[in-house]
Structure formats: structure tokens, C-alpha cells
C-alpha positions as a Markdown table, in Angstrom:
| # | Residue | x | y | z |
|---|---|---|---|---|
| 1 | Met | 0.0 | 0.0 | 0.0 |
| 2 | Asp | 1.3 | 3.4 | -0.9 |
| 3 | Arg | 2.1 | 5.9 | 1.8 |
| 4 | Gly | -0.4 | 8.4 | 0.5 |
| 5 | Ser | -3.2 | 6.0 | -0.2 |
| 6 | Thr | -6.1 | 5.4 | 2.3 |
| 7 | Ala | -7.8 | 2.1 | 2.9 |
| 8 | Thr | -11.5 | 1.9 | 3.4 |
| 9 | Ile | -12.8 | -0.8 | 5.7 |
| 10 | Thr | -16.5 | -1.7 | 5.4 |
| 11 | Met | -18.0 | -3.2 | 8.5 |
| 12 | Thr | -21.3 | -5.0 | 8.6 |
| 13 | Ile | -23.2 | -6.1 | 11.7 |
| 14 | Val | -25.0 | -9.4 | 11.3 |
| 15 | Gly | -27.9 | -10.2 | 13.7 |
| 16 | Leu | -28.9 | -13.9 | 14.0 |
| 17 | Asp | -31.9 | -15.2 | 15.9 |
| 18 | Leu | -31.6 | -19.0 | 16.2 |
| 19 | Gly | -34.6 | -21.3 | 16.1 |
| 20 | Asp | -34.9 | -25.0 | 16.3 |
| 21 | Arg | -35.7 | -25.4 | 12.6 |
| 22 | Phe | -35.5 | -22.0 | 11.1 |
| 23 | Ser | -33.6 | -18.8 | 12.1 |
| 24 | Ser | -33.9 | -15.2 | 11.2 |
| 25 | Ala | -30.9 | -13.1 | 10.1 |
| 26 | Cys | -30.4 | -9.5 | 9.3 |
| 27 | Thr | -27.7 | -7.0 | 8.5 |
| 28 | Leu | -27.5 | -3.7 | 10.3 |
| 29 | Asp | -25.9 | -0.4 | 9.4 |
| 30 | Pro | -23.0 | 0.1 | 11.9 |
| 31 | Glu | -23.6 | 3.8 | 12.2 |
| 32 | Ser | -27.4 | 4.2 | 12.4 |
| 33 | Gly | -28.3 | 0.7 | 13.5 |
| 34 | Glu | -31.0 | 0.5 | 10.8 |
| 35 | Val | -31.8 | -2.9 | 9.3 |
| 36 | Arg | -30.5 | -3.2 | 5.8 |
| 37 | Lys | -31.7 | -6.7 | 4.9 |
| 38 | Glu | -33.7 | -9.4 | 6.5 |
| 39 | Trp | -34.1 | -13.1 | 5.6 |
| 40 | Arg | -35.0 | -16.5 | 7.0 |
| 41 | Leu | -32.9 | -19.6 | 6.6 |
| 42 | Pro | -32.8 | -23.2 | 8.0 |
| 43 | Thr | -30.8 | -23.7 | 11.1 |
| 44 | Thr | -28.1 | -25.9 | 9.6 |
| 45 | Arg | -24.4 | -25.5 | 9.0 |
| 46 | Gln | -24.9 | -25.8 | 5.3 |
| 47 | Ser | -27.4 | -23.0 | 5.0 |
| 48 | Leu | -25.3 | -20.7 | 7.1 |
| 49 | Ala | -22.2 | -21.5 | 5.1 |
| 50 | Arg | -24.1 | -20.8 | 1.9 |
| 51 | Tyr | -25.7 | -17.5 | 3.0 |
| 52 | Phe | -22.4 | -16.1 | 4.5 |
| 53 | Ala | -20.3 | -17.3 | 1.6 |
| 54 | Gly | -17.7 | -14.6 | 0.6 |
| 55 | Lys | -17.7 | -13.1 | 4.1 |
| 56 | Pro | -14.6 | -14.5 | 5.8 |
| 57 | Arg | -15.5 | -13.1 | 9.2 |
| 58 | Cys | -19.0 | -14.6 | 9.1 |
| 59 | Ala | -17.9 | -18.0 | 7.7 |
| 60 | Ser | -17.0 | -19.2 | 11.2 |
| 61 | Leu | -20.7 | -19.0 | 12.2 |
| 62 | Ser | -21.2 | -22.4 | 10.5 |
| 63 | Lys | -18.9 | -23.9 | 13.2 |
| 64 | Trp | -20.6 | -22.2 | 16.1 |
| 65 | Ala | -21.2 | -24.5 | 19.1 |
| 66 | Pro | -24.9 | -23.7 | 19.5 |
| 67 | Leu | -25.5 | -24.8 | 15.9 |
| 68 | Thr | -24.0 | -28.2 | 16.8 |
| 69 | Val | -26.4 | -28.6 | 19.7 |
| 70 | Ile | -29.4 | -27.6 | 17.6 |
| 71 | Ala | -28.4 | -30.0 | 14.9 |
| 72 | Glu | -28.1 | -32.9 | 17.4 |
| 73 | Leu | -31.5 | -32.0 | 18.9 |
| 74 | Asn | -33.1 | -31.9 | 15.5 |
| 75 | Asp | -31.8 | -35.3 | 14.7 |
| 76 | Gln | -33.2 | -36.6 | 18.0 |
| 77 | Leu | -36.6 | -35.0 | 17.2 |
| 78 | Arg | -36.7 | -36.6 | 13.8 |
| 79 | Arg | -36.0 | -40.0 | 15.3 |
| 80 | Tyr | -38.8 | -39.5 | 17.8 |
| 81 | Asp | -41.1 | -38.4 | 15.0 |
| 82 | Arg | -40.4 | -41.6 | 13.1 |
| 83 | Gln | -41.1 | -43.7 | 16.3 |
| 84 | Leu | -44.4 | -41.9 | 16.7 |
| 85 | Glu | -45.3 | -42.6 | 13.1 |
| 86 | Ala | -44.5 | -46.3 | 13.7 |
| 87 | Leu | -46.7 | -46.4 | 16.8 |
| 88 | Gly | -49.5 | -44.7 | 14.9 |
| 89 | Glu | -49.4 | -47.5 | 12.3 |
| 90 | Arg | -49.7 | -50.1 | 15.0 |
| 91 | His | -52.8 | -48.3 | 16.3 |
| 92 | Ala | -54.9 | -48.0 | 13.2 |
| 93 | Glu | -57.8 | -46.2 | 15.0 |
| 94 | Thr | -55.6 | -43.0 | 15.2 |
| 95 | Ala | -56.1 | -42.5 | 11.4 |
| 96 | Ala | -59.7 | -41.3 | 11.9 |
| 97 | Leu | -58.6 | -38.8 | 14.5 |
| 98 | Arg | -55.7 | -37.4 | 12.4 |
| 99 | Gln | -58.3 | -36.2 | 9.8 |
| 100 | Ile | -58.7 | -33.1 | 11.9 |
| 101 | Ala | -56.2 | -30.4 | 11.1 |
| 102 | Gly | -54.0 | -29.8 | 14.1 |
| 103 | Ile | -54.2 | -33.4 | 15.4 |
| 104 | Gly | -50.9 | -35.2 | 14.8 |
| 105 | Pro | -49.5 | -38.6 | 15.8 |
| 106 | Leu | -48.6 | -37.5 | 19.3 |
| 107 | Thr | -52.1 | -36.1 | 20.2 |
| 108 | Ser | -54.0 | -38.9 | 18.5 |
| 109 | Leu | -51.9 | -41.6 | 20.2 |
| 110 | Ala | -52.2 | -39.9 | 23.6 |
| 111 | Tyr | -56.0 | -39.7 | 23.2 |
| 112 | Val | -56.4 | -43.3 | 22.2 |
| 113 | Leu | -54.1 | -44.7 | 24.8 |
| 114 | Thr | -55.6 | -42.6 | 27.6 |
| 115 | Leu | -59.3 | -43.4 | 26.8 |
| 116 | Glu | -58.4 | -47.0 | 25.8 |
| 117 | Asp | -62.0 | -47.9 | 24.7 |
| 118 | Pro | -64.5 | -45.5 | 23.1 |
| 119 | Ala | -67.4 | -47.6 | 24.4 |
| 120 | Arg | -66.6 | -46.4 | 27.9 |
| 121 | Phe | -68.6 | -43.3 | 27.2 |
| 122 | Arg | -72.2 | -43.7 | 26.1 |
| 123 | Asp | -72.3 | -40.0 | 25.3 |
| 124 | Ser | -69.4 | -38.3 | 23.5 |
| 125 | Arg | -70.0 | -35.1 | 25.5 |
| 126 | Arg | -68.9 | -36.8 | 28.7 |
| 127 | Val | -65.3 | -37.0 | 27.3 |
| 128 | Gly | -64.8 | -33.2 | 27.9 |
| 129 | Ala | -65.7 | -33.6 | 31.5 |
| 130 | Tyr | -63.6 | -36.7 | 31.9 |
| 131 | Leu | -60.5 | -34.7 | 30.7 |
| 132 | Gly | -61.2 | -31.7 | 32.9 |
| 133 | Leu | -62.1 | -29.3 | 30.1 |
| 134 | Thr | -65.5 | -28.3 | 31.5 |
| 135 | Pro | -66.1 | -25.7 | 34.3 |
| 136 | Gly | -66.9 | -26.8 | 37.8 |
| 137 | Thr | -70.1 | -26.1 | 39.6 |
| 138 | Arg | -70.7 | -24.7 | 43.1 |
| 139 | Gln | -74.4 | -23.9 | 43.3 |
| 140 | Ser | -76.1 | -22.7 | 46.5 |
| 141 | Gly | -79.7 | -21.6 | 46.3 |
| 142 | Asp | -80.0 | -18.9 | 43.6 |
| 143 | Arg | -76.2 | -18.5 | 43.4 |
| 144 | Asp | -74.4 | -20.2 | 40.4 |
| 145 | Pro | -71.0 | -18.6 | 40.2 |
| 146 | Gln | -68.8 | -19.2 | 37.1 |
| 147 | Met | -66.0 | -21.5 | 38.0 |
| 148 | His | -62.7 | -22.5 | 36.3 |
| 149 | Ile | -62.4 | -25.8 | 34.5 |
| 150 | Thr | -62.0 | -28.8 | 36.8 |
| 151 | Lys | -58.7 | -30.0 | 35.3 |
| 152 | Glu | -59.5 | -33.6 | 36.1 |
| 153 | Gly | -58.1 | -36.5 | 34.1 |
| 154 | Asp | -54.8 | -36.7 | 32.3 |
| 155 | Pro | -53.0 | -33.3 | 32.3 |
| 156 | Phe | -50.7 | -34.2 | 29.4 |
| 157 | Leu | -53.6 | -35.0 | 27.1 |
| 158 | Arg | -55.4 | -31.9 | 28.2 |
| 159 | Gln | -52.3 | -29.8 | 27.3 |
| 160 | Leu | -52.0 | -31.4 | 23.9 |
| 161 | Leu | -55.7 | -30.7 | 23.1 |
| 162 | Val | -55.3 | -27.0 | 24.2 |
| 163 | Gln | -52.2 | -26.7 | 21.9 |
| 164 | Ser | -54.2 | -28.2 | 19.0 |
| 165 | Ala | -57.0 | -25.7 | 19.7 |
| 166 | His | -54.5 | -22.8 | 19.6 |
| 167 | Tyr | -53.3 | -24.1 | 16.2 |
| 168 | Ile | -56.9 | -24.1 | 14.9 |
| 169 | Leu | -57.5 | -20.5 | 16.2 |
| 170 | Glu | -54.2 | -19.0 | 14.9 |
| 171 | Pro | -54.4 | -16.5 | 12.0 |
| 172 | Phe | -53.5 | -19.1 | 9.4 |
| 173 | Gly | -55.6 | -21.9 | 10.9 |
| 174 | Pro | -57.9 | -24.0 | 8.7 |
| 175 | Asp | -61.5 | -22.8 | 8.2 |
| 176 | Cys | -63.8 | -25.2 | 10.1 |
| 177 | Asp | -66.7 | -25.3 | 12.5 |
| 178 | Leu | -64.3 | -25.5 | 15.5 |
| 179 | Arg | -62.4 | -22.4 | 14.4 |
| 180 | Arg | -65.6 | -20.4 | 13.8 |
| 181 | His | -67.0 | -21.4 | 17.2 |
| 182 | Gly | -63.8 | -20.3 | 18.9 |
| 183 | Leu | -63.5 | -17.0 | 17.1 |
| 184 | Ala | -67.1 | -16.2 | 17.9 |
| 185 | Leu | -66.3 | -16.7 | 21.6 |
| 186 | Ala | -63.1 | -14.7 | 21.4 |
| 187 | Asn | -64.8 | -11.8 | 19.7 |
| 188 | Arg | -67.1 | -11.4 | 22.7 |
| 189 | Gly | -64.3 | -9.9 | 24.6 |
| 190 | Gly | -63.9 | -9.9 | 28.3 |
| 191 | Lys | -61.2 | -11.1 | 30.6 |
| 192 | Ala | -59.0 | -13.8 | 29.0 |
| 193 | Ala | -61.4 | -14.2 | 26.1 |
| 194 | Lys | -58.9 | -15.9 | 23.9 |
| 195 | Lys | -57.8 | -18.4 | 26.6 |
| 196 | Arg | -61.5 | -19.2 | 27.2 |
| 197 | Ala | -62.1 | -19.7 | 23.5 |
| 198 | Ala | -59.1 | -22.1 | 23.3 |
| 199 | Val | -60.3 | -24.2 | 26.2 |
| 200 | Ala | -63.8 | -24.3 | 24.7 |
| 201 | Val | -62.4 | -25.4 | 21.3 |
| 202 | Ala | -60.3 | -28.1 | 23.1 |
| 203 | Cys | -63.4 | -29.4 | 24.8 |
| 204 | Lys | -65.3 | -29.6 | 21.5 |
| 205 | Leu | -62.2 | -31.2 | 19.9 |
| 206 | Ala | -62.2 | -34.0 | 22.5 |
| 207 | Val | -65.9 | -34.7 | 21.9 |
| 208 | Leu | -65.4 | -34.7 | 18.1 |
| 209 | Met | -62.4 | -37.0 | 18.3 |
| 210 | His | -64.4 | -39.5 | 20.4 |
| 211 | Arg | -67.2 | -39.4 | 17.8 |
| 212 | Leu | -64.9 | -40.0 | 14.9 |
| 213 | Trp | -63.2 | -42.9 | 16.8 |
| 214 | Leu | -66.5 | -44.5 | 17.6 |
| 215 | Thr | -68.1 | -44.2 | 14.2 |
| 216 | Gln | -65.0 | -44.2 | 11.9 |
| 217 | Gln | -66.8 | -41.7 | 9.6 |
| 218 | Pro | -65.0 | -39.2 | 7.4 |
| 219 | Tyr | -64.4 | -35.8 | 9.0 |
| 220 | Glu | -66.5 | -32.9 | 7.7 |
| 221 | Pro | -64.8 | -29.6 | 8.6 |
| 222 | Leu | -67.8 | -27.5 | 7.7 |
| 223 | Arg | -70.6 | -29.8 | 8.7 |
| 224 | Asp | -72.8 | -26.9 | 9.9 |
| 225 | Asp | -72.7 | -25.3 | 6.5 |
| 226 | Ala | -73.5 | -28.6 | 4.8 |
| 227 | Arg | -76.5 | -29.1 | 7.1 |
| 228 | Ala | -77.8 | -25.6 | 6.5 |
| 229 | Ala | -77.4 | -26.0 | 2.7 |
| 230 | Ala | -79.3 | -29.4 | 2.8 |
| 231 | Arg | -82.1 | -27.9 | 4.9 |
| 232 | Ala | -82.4 | -24.9 | 2.5 |
| 233 | Gly | -82.4 | -27.3 | -0.5 |
| 234 | Ala | -85.2 | -29.4 | 1.1 |
| 235 | Glu | -87.3 | -26.4 | 1.8 |
| 236 | Ser | -86.9 | -25.2 | -1.8 |
| 237 | Val | -87.9 | -28.6 | -3.2 |
| 238 | Val | -91.0 | -28.7 | -1.0 |
| 239 | Ala | -91.9 | -25.2 | -2.2 |
| 240 | Ser | -91.4 | -26.0 | -5.9 |
| 241 | Glu | -93.5 | -29.2 | -5.6 |
| 242 | Ser | -96.4 | -27.3 | -4.0 |
| 243 | Arg | -96.3 | -24.7 | -6.8 |
| 244 | Thr | -96.2 | -27.5 | -9.4 |
| 245 | Thr | -99.3 | -29.2 | -7.9 |
| 246 | Cys | -101.2 | -25.9 | -7.9 |
| 247 | Gly | -100.2 | -25.2 | -11.5 |
| 248 | Arg | -101.5 | -28.6 | -12.7 |
| 249 | Cys | -105.0 | -27.8 | -11.3 |
| 250 | Gly | -104.9 | -24.4 | -13.0 |
| 251 | Ser | -106.1 | -22.6 | -9.9 |
| 252 | Pro | -104.7 | -21.9 | -6.4 |
| 253 | Pro | -105.2 | -24.5 | -3.7 |
| 254 | Pro | -108.8 | -24.5 | -2.4 |
| 255 | Ala | -109.3 | -22.7 | 0.9 |
| 256 | Arg | -110.7 | -24.6 | 3.8 |
| 257 | Pro | -114.4 | -23.7 | 4.2 |
| 258 | Ala | -115.3 | -21.8 | 7.3 |
| 259 | Ser | -117.4 | -23.7 | 9.8 |
| 260 | Thr | -121.0 | -22.5 | 10.1 |
| 261 | Pro | -123.1 | -22.8 | 13.2 |
| 262 | Pro | -125.7 | -25.6 | 13.1 |
| 263 | Thr | -129.3 | -24.6 | 12.5 |
| 264 | Gly | -132.7 | -26.3 | 12.9 |
| 265 | Pro | -133.8 | -28.9 | 15.4 |
| 266 | Ala | -130.2 | -30.1 | 15.9 |
| 267 | Ala | -129.1 | -26.6 | 16.9 |
| 268 | Ala | -132.0 | -26.3 | 19.3 |
| 269 | Gln | -131.1 | -29.6 | 21.0 |
| 270 | Ala | -127.4 | -28.6 | 21.2 |
| 271 | Arg | -128.3 | -25.4 | 23.0 |
| 272 | Pro | -128.3 | -25.7 | 26.8 |
């Protein structure tokens, strides 16, 4: 380098937010601290080495110790997922439960292995109370205070059902009757409205899963809409048939004759 020349050093600050599967990265302006660029990448050494290629000071991130720990944990999680899939194949009844969006192999297996036999419950609605997802009661005279859920039964299965309910109610959740019911409860407002809605959806989810397990029928996400459409179609068919019958006669349907009071001797006998 010549004595009169000046060297310019460009410094870039890289921010990295590590996740178990995906991470968020950004570059910051060293002077103002403003974000220049943001992107999302898988949490693997290969992805980091590819995204930071050409940046010698950042290339060492691919050998960072936390990435090694995350990679090992991801490998263990994949092995557990494969084991759960194998257990699900052994319990064929879980296939009917996994039709519902948000119900995976872990939740379906925990549900089947906890309840053991669907015939234990004559009414599917009792499953919600069995798992502690219904509010308790403490009535005394005219007083009927609103209580918390009983939290009876298996706490692990109850937690899984609530997590599935949160997945259904999230912004990108699937459109179904469960989601519409939960959003209607959440929109009422009040204290902890979203939590109450999630518990209510979890309770309905437990009832629905028992019904699918018992009947082995295909799951209809929008069953209420299908019923309303069928009811409207039946009413329109009845109305069209009545109009067709009147049209064949060429005149409107005859009116029922008004009853006239009896006259003559019979009327005299009928009077007191």
C-alpha cells in the first residue's frame, strides 16, 4: 500500500436469531443501526455457510457451538417423530382422529391410549368432563358462580388438546366449525377471552375425536354449513312441488271452508 493511499474498511453487523428449525438473520448499518436486509434460513451449518459465503469473518458461524447442539436436537426429534409414526401405524384407530387439522400422531396416540376404549362413554359429550375441560359447579340456592375448569383427568392429554386448539385458532388456521366457534367466543371480549375460547375449542375437539373414533366416519370440517345447505335445499324442493301441484290444477289450492253454526232442530237440541 502506498504511503499516500487510504484504505476503506466496510463493517457489517449481522444479527442472528436462532430457532430449532428456522432462524432469522439481518444485516445492520454500523452507524445508524438500521436494518439493511432481513431473511429467513434453515438452522443448519450448510445453510449458514451458503448464506455467508464470501464473508470470511462470518464464515466461522457455521462452526458455532450452539448450531452443533441444535443439529443434534433436530436429529433426535426426527428419530422421535419416526417412532411416533410407527406407533401410529400399530394403532390404526388413530387414522380417523388425524383427519382433523391440528391433530398429529402424538395427540392422537395420547388420546387413544388414555381413553383405551370408546365404548366407555355412552355420550361423547362426557369426554370433555372426563378430561377436565368443563367448568366446575358450586351452586347454592340462587347462586351459580362461574368456575374454572375442573382440570380432572390426564394433564398431558389436556395440554395437547389445548395446543391443538391454539393451532386451529391461529391466524392461518384451517376454516372449520371449530375455528368459527372459537373465534365467535373470542370476539365477545372480556377477561382472558382468547384463553377461554381455546379451552372451549379443546373441549369440542375432545368430543369430536371420540365421535370419529366411535363411528370411523370421514371428518367434515364445515358440517354446519352442509346441514344448512341441505335444509335450504329441502325447503326449496317442497316449495317447488307445491307450486307445481297448484299449476296442474290451473287454480290456487282451495281454501278450507269456514265452519257455520248448526241450525234447525239439531241446533235447538245442542243449546243448553
